[in-house]
N, C-alpha and C positions, 0 to 999 in steps of 0.2 A: 334561788336557782332559776336561771334563764332557760326557757324551753324554746327550741327552734322548731316551730310548727311546720315550716316549709320542709325542713330536712326530714321530719317524721313522716310527712305526707309522701315525699319522694321514696323513703324507705318502704313504706307500705305499698306504694305503686310498684316498686321494683319487686317486692315479695309476691305481689299478685300478678305481675307480668303486665302492668298497665303501660309501661314504657314502650312495649313492642307488641302489637296485636296483629298477627298474620291475617286474621279475618278481614282487616281493613286495608289489605294490600301492603302491609309492612310499614305504613306510615309511622313516624315516631315524633316525640316531643323532646327537643334538646333540653338539656339541663342548663339552668342559668343561675348565676349569682347576681344579686342586686345589693349595692351599698351606696352610701352617701358620704361624700368627702368634703372637708372644709375648703375654703378658698386656698388656692395654691399661689404660685409665683409666676411671673411672666405673662404669657397670653391666657393662661387659665386662672384668672383671678377670682372668679365667682365660684361659690359652692356648687357642687354638681352631683347628679345621680349617675351612677355607673352600673351598666349591665354587661356582664360577661357571659357569653353563650358558648357551650362546647359543641363545635361543629366539625369535628374531625372527619376528614374524608369528603368534605363539601368544598367545592370551588368558590372562591370569593365572588365571582360573577354570577353564581347561582343563588345568591342571597339577596333578599329585599328587606329593607327596614323602613317602617312607617311609624310616625308619631302623631297621635290625635288626642289632644288634651293630656290626660294622665295615662293614656294607654299606649304602650309600645308593642308593635307587632313585628316579629321576625319570621319570615317565610322563605322557603326555598325547596331544594331537592337534593338528596344524596343519591348519586347514581347507583343503579342496580349492578352488583358485581357479576363478573363473568362466571358461569356455572358449568359450561360445557367441559366434559372430560374430568369432572370432579365428583367425588362422592363425599358429601359433607357428613361428618359425625355430629357436629353441633353448629348452629347458626344463631348468634346473639347480636350481631351488629345489624341494626335495622337500616333499611334503605327506603327510598321513595320520598314523597313530598312531606314537608313538615310546615307547621304554622304554630308559633308560640306567642301568646299574648301575655304581656306582663303589665299589671296595673301598678303604676308608680305611686308612692306615698306623698308626692309633692307636685306642684305645677312646674313645668319645665319650659324652656325656650326652645321650641322645636327647630326654629330657623338657625340656631347656633349649635345644634347637635352635630357630632362627628363620630364616625365609625372607622375602626381599623380592624384588619384581619391578619393574624399572624399565628403560625403553628397550630392551626385548627381552632383558634379561639377568636370569636368576634367580640370586640370591646366597643361599647357605645357609651359615649360621654354626653350627658345632657345637662347644660347649665340650668340651675334652679332659678325659676322666675321669682324674684323677690317681690313681695307685696308693695303696691304703690303707697308711698308715705304721703297721704293726703289728710291734712288736718283741716277741720272745719269748725269755725267758731259758731257756737249755738247760742242764739240770744235767749236770755232768761226773761220771761214775761212776768210781770207782777199780777198776781191774781186780784180780782176785784172783790173785795169783801171784807 
């Protein structure tokens, strides 16, 4: 039986309210999916890591993506909604700044990464950096004795 630890962590965070903490000014942590795909066809011929972040209500130009080594950081801000003239019964959609760091399980080529934003989903594709195939002939020495 395969256990999805990340999903269990998210469920516990949601149960405990860790996804939205008003004491910190309403900052939130977008949910992300991370998967790895085999080589495709056409321009995407290398295997790649794919990260999809749920950023509903965030403008594409309010999102910053950085890659450093195996660490991917998504940061930005969801605007605060208008509240004048409204009496809220329930508020569950967090607003404010966010920063989500995702540690990837492989080395990636940050220079070839690309990101698209559609229907509130940020999709980042990072080609996997293949290890250098460097063979070295090792001389065998004869022991004296």
